[in-house]
N, C-alpha and C positions, 0 to 999 in steps of 0.2 A: 193673234200676233203672228207675223211672218217669221218662221223659224229659220229657214234657209232656202236657197234656190238649189233644188236637187239636180236639175238638168236644164241646160240651154243647148238645143241642137240646131245647128245651121241657121242661126239668127244673127244677122249683121256680122260683126267680127268674131262672134262666139261660134266656133266650129263644133266643138263637142265638149262642153264644160260640165263637170260634175262637182257639186259644191259640198259634198259630205265631209270633206277633210278639213274644212275651215270652221272656226267657232260659230255657233248659232248666232243669229242676229239678236241684238239686245233691244232695249226700249229706244235708245238713241244710237244711231249708226252713222259713221262718217266714212265716206268712200272717196279716196283720192285717185285721180287719174290724169295723166297728161292729155293735152288735146289730141283727139283721134284715138283715144284708148278704148272707147266704147261706153262712156258714161251716159250719153244721151240715149243710146240704144237700151242701156240697162234701165234708165228711168222710164222709157216707153214700155218696157216689159211689164212694169207695174200697172200701166194703163190697161193692159190686156186682161188683168185679173181683178179690175175694179168693178164696182157695181154699175149697172146701166145708168143710174142717175148721175154718176160721176163721169162716165165715158160711154156714150151710146154705142150700141152694137155695130151700127153701120160704120162708125169711126174705127172701131176695133178691126173690122174686116179690112178696111182701107190701110190701117197702120200695119197690120200683119203682112199684107201684100208687099209693103215697102220694106219690111224688116227681114222677111224670110229669104233664104238662099236657094232652097229647092222644096219639093213637095214633102220631104221628110222633116221639115222644120217644126219644132215644137218646144214648149217650155213646161216645166213641172216645178211647182213651188209648194213647200211643206208649211202648213199653217198650224200645226199641232193637233193633238187629239186624233191622230191617224187620218187627218184630212189633207188632201192634195188639191191644189188649184192648177189647172192646166190650160194651155191654149195650143191648138183648138180645145174648146171646153168640153167637159163631160156633161151628160144630161143632169139637169137639176143642180148644177154646180152653184154653191153658195159663195159668190164673190164678195169681196170686202169693200167697205167704204174707204176709198183711197183718193186723195187729191194729189195730183202730180203737177209740179211747176217745171216746165222745160221750154225749149224753143217751140215745140208743137203747141203747148198751151198758149204761149204769147201770140202766135199767129192765128190760133183759133178764136181767142177771146178778146184780144186787144188790138194788136197791130201786126199785119201780115207782111210788112216791109214796104207797102205802097200806100195803104190807107188804114185809118183807125176804125175799129168796129167793136165797140164795147158791148158785150153781151149782158142781158138782164140776168140778175140773180134768180135762182130757183126758190123764191120765197114770195109771200104775199107782198104786194107793193105797199109803199109807206108814204106818209105825209111828213117830210122832214121838218117843215115849218110849223106843224101843228103844235101848239103850246103844251097840250096834254102829253103828247108823245115825247116832246123834248124834256118835259119835266120827269117823265118816267125814265127816259134814257139817262138823264143826269143822275137820277136817284140810283139807277142800276150801277152806273159807273162809279158813283161814290161808294156804294156798298161793295163793289168788286175791288176797289182800292182798299177798302177796309179789310176785306177778306185777304188780300195780298199781305197786308201787315199782320193780320191774325195768323195766316199760314206761316209767315216768316218767324213769328214768335213761337208758334207750335213746333216748327221744324228745328229752331234753335234749341228748344227744350228737349225734343226727341233726340237731336244730335248729341246734346249734353248727356242725356240718359244713356245713349249708345256708347259714348266714350267712357263714361264712368263704369258701365258694365264691362267694357273691354279691358279697362285697367285692372279691375278686380278679378276678372277671369284670368288674366295673366298671373296675378298673385296667387289665385287659387291653384293654378296648374303647377306652381312651384312646390306645393305641398301634395298635390294629387296629380302625378304625371299622366299625360294623355287623357285627362278628364276635363270636361268643360263645366263651368258654373252656369247653371240654368236659372235665368231670371226672366220674369214675365216680359213679353214684348211691350205691353201697354204700360204707361206710367201709372204708378200706384195712386190710389185714392188717399185722402188725408188720414183716414182711420187706419191705414197700414203703416203710417210713419211711426217708428218706435219712439217712446218717451226718453229712453236712454240717450246720452250724448254719444258722439262718435268715439270719444276717448274711452268711454265705458264699454261700448260695443267692441272696440279694438282689444281692450283688455280681456273681455269675455272670449273673443275669438282666439287670442293668444293662449288662454288657458285650455280651450277646447282642442286646439291643435296639439297642444302638449298631451292632453288626455288621449287624443287619438293615437299618438305615438306610443303612449303608455299601454293602451288597450291591445296593442299588437303583441304584447308579452304578458298575457293574463296569468300564466303559471307563476312567473316571478312575482307578480303583484300579489297573488293569493298567498304565496309563501311569506312575503313581507308582512302581509296583514296578520298572519299567524305569529310572526316574530313580534309584532306590536303587542299582540294579545298576551305574550309570555313575559313581557317586561313589567316588573313590580317595583314600586318605590314605597317601601314600608316606613312607617313612622318609628322613631326611636322612643322606646318606653322604659323609663327608669322610675321605680317606686321609691321616691326620696324618703318617705317616712319609714319604710321598712329597712332601708339601708342605714338611716340614722339610728334606728332602734338596735340594729345589729352592731353598729360601731360603738354605741353607747352602752350596750348590755355587756355582762361578763358572768363567768361562772361564780365569781366571788359574791355576786348579788344573790345567787341561789344558795350558796353555802351559809353556814351560820356565821354570827358575828365573830365568834372566837376564831373560827377557821379563816375568816376573811382577814382578821388582824394578823394571824400567824402567816398566812400566805403573803400578805402585804409586807410584813416585817422581813420575811425571807427574800422577797423580791427586791427589797430595798438594799439588802446586803450584797446583791450580785448585780453585775452590769446587764445591759439589755441583751447582749449576745448570750450570756449565760442563761438568761430567762428563756430564750428560744430553745436552748439545749435542754433545759429542765422541763419545758412544756410537755414533751412526750411522756415524761414520767408521771405528770399529773393524770394524763389520760389512762395510764395503766396502774395507777395507784390503788384503785379498787381491788384489782387482782392481787396486788402485793399484800394488802391488808387481809384479804381472805387467806392467803398463805400463812401470814403471821398468826392469824387467829387459831391455826391448827397446832401451833407450838404451845407447850405448857408454860414456858417462860417467854413471855412476849416482850420483845425489844423493839425500840423505835428503828425503823429502817434508815433513818437519817443520822441519829446520834448514838444508837446502840444502847440507849438507857432503858431501864425496866419500866414497862408501861402496862404491867398486868392489871393494876387497879384502874388505870384511865383508858384502857383499850376500848371498852364499850362506848365511853363518851367520844373517843376519837372516831370510832366507826360511825357513830350517830352524826358527829360533826362533819365528817368527810362524805357522808352518804350523798349529800346534795351535789357533791362534786364528782364523786367516783361512780355515780350511777348513769343511767341513759341520758340524763339531762345534758351532760357535756357533749355526748355524741349528737344529740338533737341540735344543740347550739352550733356545733361545728358544721352540721349539715345545712343549717340555716345560712351560715356564712357562704358555704359552697354554692348554695342555691343562688345567692345574689351574685356571686362571681360568675356563675353560668349565665345568668341574665345579662350581665355586662358583656361577657364573651359573645353572646348571641347578637347584641347590638353592634359590637365591633365588626363581627362577620356581616351583619346586615349592611353596615356602611360600605364594606368592601364590595358586596353584591350590588349595592346602589351605584357605586362608581362604575362597575362593569356594565350595568344596565344602561347607565347614562351614556357611556361610550357607544353602545349599540344603538340607543335612541338617536344620538347625534348623527351617526352614520346614515340612519334611515331618514333623518330630517334632511341631510344634504342631498340624498338621492331623490327625495320628493319635495324639495324646497319650493318647486314651482307651484305646488298645490297646497302649501302651508303658509298661513298668513304671518306667523311669527315663530322664532326659534324657541326651543325649550329654555326654561329659566336656568340660569347659571348658579352654581353653588360650590362650596368647598367643605370637605369633611375633616380637614387637617386638624383644626382646633378641637372639633368635637371628638375626633378619634383620640387626640392627645388627652383630652379631659377624661374620656372613658378609661383609657389605660391608667391614668392617674388614680381614678376611683377604684379600678381593679387592684392597683398596688396597695391602696389603703385596706381593702378587704383582705388581701393576702397577708398584710402585716397584722391585721386583727386576728386572722386565723393562727398565725404563728405566736401571737401573744394575746390569747383570748380574754385574759382578765384585765387587759389595759383598755381603758376607754379612749375612743378616738373620735375626731370630728372631721367633717368634710364640708367646705364652703360651696353650697349649691347655687349661689347667686349668679355667677357668670355662666355656670353650667346650664342653669334653667333658661337663661336668655339664649344661649346657643341652641339648646334643644328646641325651644319654641320656634326660632327662625328656621331651623332645619326641617322640622315637621311641617311647617307652613309650605316650604318649597316642595316637600314630598307630596303634600296634598295637591299642589298645583300641577306637579308632574303626572300624578295619577289621572287627574282630570284631562291634562294635555294628551296623555297616551290614549285615553278612551275616545277623546275627540278625534285624534288622528286616525284611530282604527275605524271609526264611523266614516270619516272623510274618505279614506282609501277604499273602504267597502263600497262606497257610492261610485267609485271610479271603475269598478269591475263591470264594464259594459261591453257590448259588441262594437267593433270598429264601425260597422255600418250605421248603427244608431247614433254614434258620435258624429260621423260624417254628415248625417242628416241635420244635426244641430248646427254643425259648422256651415253648411250650405245656407241654412236659415239665417245664421248670424251674418254671413256675407251679404245676403239679401237685405237684411235690416240696415247694414252699413251703406249699401248702395242707395237704398231709399233715403236714409238720413243725409247722406252726402248730396243727393239730388235735391232734397228739401232745402239744404243750405245754399246750394248753387242757384236754385231758382227763386230763393227767398219765399218759399211756400208753393207746394205743388197745387194748392187750390187755385192759384192764379192760372196755371196751365189748364186745369179743367174748366175754369170759368171762360178762358179764351176759346177752348174747344166748343163749349156750349154756345158761346156767342157766335162762333163761326157757323155752326149748324143752324142757329136761328137766322143769321144773316143770309145763308144760302137758301133757306126756305123763303125768306122775304124776297130774294132775287127771283126765285122760281115764280113766285106769285106776280111780281112785277113784269117778268118776261111774258107770262101768260096774258097779263093785262095789255101789254104792248102789242102782242100778236093780234089780239082782238081788235085793237085800234088801228092796225096797219091799213093803209090805203094805197091807192095806185100813185106812188110818188117815186122820186129818183133817189132811192137809197144808195144806188151804186156810186153816184157822183159824190155823195156825202161821205160814205165810208172810205172811198179811195182817197178823197181829199184829206181825211184824218190821218191815214197812213202815210201819205206823202209828207205831211208835216212832221210826223214822227221819224221819217227818213231824212229830215233836214231840208226838205224842199217846200218853201213857203212863198216863193216869188211868183207862182202862178197857181190858179185853181182850174178845175175842169167842171164841165157840165155835160149832160147827156141830151143830145138832140134826137128825141124819139121820133121825129118826123122824117128822119133820114136813115136809110139802111146802110149807107156807105159814108165813111168819114163822119160818124155820129158823135165824135168826141170834140167838144168845144173847149178851146184853151183860152183863158183870160189872164194875161200878165198884169200884175198890180201896177206896173209903171205905164201901161198902155190902156187906152179906152177900147181899142178894137178887139173883137173876139175872133180867134182864128180857128179854122177847122181842118186844114191840111197838115196832118201830123208830121209827115215826112219832111216838110220844110220848116216846121215850127219848133220841134223839140230836138235837143242834142241826143246822142246815143245813150248817154248816161241817164238823161231825163226819161227817155223811152223805157229804159230798163226799170227805173224806179217806178214809173207809172204802171208797167206790166206787173211788177211784183206787188205793188200796193193793191192792184185789182185782185190778184191772187189771194192776198191776205184778207181782203174784204170778203171775197167770195167764200173762202173756207170758213171764216168766223161767222158769217151770216147763215150759210147753209148747213153748218154742222149742228146736228141735234144732240149728239152724245159724243163728247170728246174721248170718252173711254173706249169707244168703238171705232174711232177714226184714225186712219194712217195718213201721214203726210210725207211726200217725196219731193225734195227740192234740188234741182240741178242748176248749179251756178247762177244764183240770182243777182250777181254783182258785176255783170259784164259792163265795162266802161264807167264804173263808179269810181270816185276818188276815195282815198283812205278813210276820210271821215264818214262817208256814207256807207262804206263797207262795214265800218265799226257799228254804225246805227242799224244796219241790216242784220248783223249778227245778234245785236241786242234784242231787236224786235222778234226775230225767229225764236230766241230763247223764251222771251216773255209770253209770246202768243201760243207756242206749241209745246211747251215743256210738260203740260198735263195731258197731252194727247196720248192715245194708245201706243203709237210707235212713230218714230221720225227717222227718215233717211235723208242725209245731206250729201250730195255729190258735188265735187268741185275740183278744179285744177289750180285754184288760186290759193297759194300758201298764206297770204295775209288774211284772207277771209277765214280759212280753217284755223289759223292761229288765234284769231279773235274769238271764234265761236266754240271751238273745242273745249276750252277750260270752263265755259259757262255751265255745261252739262257735267256735273261733278261725278255722278254715279250712273250705273246702269247703261254704260256706253261701250261700244266696240269700234275699232277703226280697221279699214280694209284698203286694199289697193286693187284697182282694176287696170289690167295691162295685158296686151297680147291675147285677148280673148279669154281671159281668166280672171277670177276674183280670188285674192289671197289675203292673208292677214298682213296688215301694214308692217313693213320691215322696220327694224330698229333704226335704220338710217333715215327714215322719214318720220319717226315718232315725234310727237308734239308739233309737227308741221313747222319746223324752223326754216329748212331750206331743202331743195331737191338735190343739192350738190352731192351729198354723201350717197344718196341712192343712185345717182348717175354713175359715180365712180364704182359703186358696188356692182352695177349692171355691166360695166365694162369688164371688171374682174371676173364676174360670173360667166360672161360670154367666153372669155379666153380660157377659163378652167373647164368649160363644158366639153366633154369628149364627143358629144353628138350635137354639134352646132347647127342651129337653124339660120343659115346665112340669109335666106330670103327675108325672114322676119327681122334679123339684125340690121339689114340695109335700111329698114324703115326708121330706126331710132339711133343706131350706134354713131353715125357721123355727127348727128345733132348733139348727142351726149358728149362726144369727144371734144367738140368745139366749145360747148358751154362749160364743161369741166375746166378746160385750160383757161378760158377767159375768166372764170370765177377765181381759179387758183392764182392767176397772175394779178388779178385786181387786188386780192388781199396781200399777195407777196410784195407787190410794188406800191400798194396803197393808192391806186389810181381809180378815180370815179368818173372821169370824162375823157373824151377823145381830144387829141391835141388841137384840132381845128374846129371841132363841133362840141361845144361845152354842154349842150343839152342832150348828148348821147353818151351812153356808157362805152368804154373802150372795147374794141374788138381784138381778136387774136392778131390781126395784121398790124394794129397799133402797137402792141407789145413787141412784135418782131422788128418793126421799123423804127420805133421811137423810144421805147422804155427799157428794153433789155440791153445791157452792156455786155455783149458776148465776149469781148476781150478780157473782161474781169472775172469771167466764170472760172471755177476751179478746174484743174486738169485731171478730171476723174472720168471713169467709165461706169455707166449703169446700163446693163443690158447691151444694146447696140448703140447707145447714146454716148457720144464723147463731146468734148469741148469743140472739136473741129467740125462735127457734122450736125450739132444740135440745131443750128439756125436753118440748115437745109431741111432737116426733118420737120421742124415747126412749119416751114413754108409749104412743104408737101401736105401736111395735115390741114393747113389753112386753105390751100387751093381745093382740095378734095371735099373737106367737110363743110366749107362755106357754101359751095354749090348745093350740096345735098341737104344742108340745114335750112337755108332760106334763099336759095337761088331761084331765078326765073326759069321758065320752061326752056328758053333758048340755051341757058347754061346747062340744064339737065341733058338736053339733046347732045350738046358738045361733049359733056363729060361721059355721057352714055351709060356706063355701068361700072360699079366697083367690084373688082374680082375678089373671090374669097380670100386669097392670100393677102390682098391689100387691106381688107378689113382686119385680119389678124395683125398685120404689121402696124396699122394705124393704132389699134388698141394697145399693143405692146409698147409702142413708142410713146403714147400718151402717158401711160403709167410710169415708164422709165424716166420721162422728162420731169414728172412730178417728184419722183424719188431723187433725181439729179439735183433739183433745186432745194428740196426740203425732205430729207430722209425721215425725220421724226414725224412730220405731218403724214407722210405716206404710211408709215408704220402704224400710227394711231387709226388711220382709216381702215387698214387691214384688220385691226382688232374689232372695229365695229362690224365689219363683214363677217368675221369669225363668230361674233356673238349672235348674229342673225342666223347663221347656219347651225 
């Protein structure tokens, strides 16, 4: 591939050009230049580095003599891999396979301006009417058409894949700034398509992205895992039978029947509050009796009666009450009270732990499927306090039997303990879940990348309705290409000495929209060997100069070029094509057809260069090559990047205005160079400007011509109605005279004849400056906003 033109020294209009500052050439290259800018010279430079089979050495010597300006003339072109192609050439220089279409090609191979001379192709001759070859040719063409459709489908799939990757790469970069998502260039095989749905993969991706954010703070995560481990949700355990036994039991059951009766009788004589007051006395009654036993005259501590004879019986009767059994019984009650207190405290701790658990749940809710079970301890705590009260009452009146209804309590207890069990399992599960999240960010990022990749593949599968169709298409394309190779080999073997040139040229003429005549090759003649047969006439004509129009000659020459290149090219991947203005004298329809054919025929070639001055042609062909393309401008012996003012090849108007502005702003003006283009630019700019300003498409007396500057001055501009303003040196009073001066000078130098040029003689430097300034001031005078916007385009270019 040609990378760039490093140097053109003293060749035609290129005095000393260095091309290292412009972008390297791409696969497809569009070079615009006005007439006389050096396009044809540039196209001929490519001939100088082409292989001998494309351009013979003797022709190169002749061409170089015509192009060079002195003995130091030379060219140097960079073709990559540290290789340079030069002319004059170096020893053993490996020139490239380059086909160049320009005026030199036309005169050498088809028509030199006086007679037609169609050169034979550099291939084995063929028998066009041979039925076997025709069958092979038709078969090849059918398969090539099939491959075009297959390539179209393959490209659509690959473009879809590229777009999907681009979209997800943008999304990936939202989470990983300045990082790119790497997905294979090749479309995936069917076994790489995940089974999960896109929704499932998106959910997985969402979780992994959250995990990645989580993993960046491992210390906090580990601390929270420890917090989970410390949360306990204990069951509430109450021994119903033991509590009932305590409530139902009493000291009186332990005492004798007599004592029981006496105590009962006593208790019946006092109220409940008095019983509580007397209860402590029961506890220390044993000590009291021991004290009484020491007295000789024993009296009852209660009634002061003589109990000497019954004292031993009383001691025996009260022994069950006043010994350790009472203390043990009270301890038993206290034990149950302690158990109840423990459960009440356990409930409080449970509530505290639940608050901690819920906070952790909120913090990690993205990684938890469901919230912890809700519960309330109000009723259960109330019931426990009620039970504790009953036990305290029992303690205060140990001899009274009491009951407690455990029916509702048991139901509350069962429900509470079930929730505690669920929360314990829940905590353990969460702890395990969070432990699994303690991973390195890089490990999670790898999983995220793979998930993105799976989503890309799944989305592609959905868009293509099955990637296996793509691979089947690729396989079919390869198979068809192999079949075409076989058919082409078969065809080459069967080629004979026939007029393939006429056949192929005729085919391309039809594709260019010319079907009213056919050509044949008169091999018996060395001059005017092109035979023209119009469909409407029986006579065959051979004098090309009097037979075909200029447009038809152009179409014939380019059809021959297309035929020659396609026939002689053995490997499109190693072939470079250079095309210089193939549309001279063609109408718009044929210009469009030419653009279409160039794209269809040469888009797969190694490299393509298209040079033209025709905006319509470039406007048609430029969008067809969607990628791998660059555009340039050739002007004044230099090649530069195409300015913004010419971008997309809409009109040269903005570029000409920009050139006038650049000339005026240049501190080191090249007046000699400016004289070649500036008058023409000034005239064309003003004519274009006024055509749009006054919406005029034709001259007053010649409707088939566009209006000139003199028409606007004399017929279209109403100078009396112009505003009374001043722009630069332009006023309402002098604007007509200034326009007339511009018209007189610039019309002669734009397209005047030699006599006019002699009369005008020379434009002084000061006059060039004045004309340029007046041109811009006049534009601003008529439309300040338009002029302002053009200046913005110029600033963008700079």
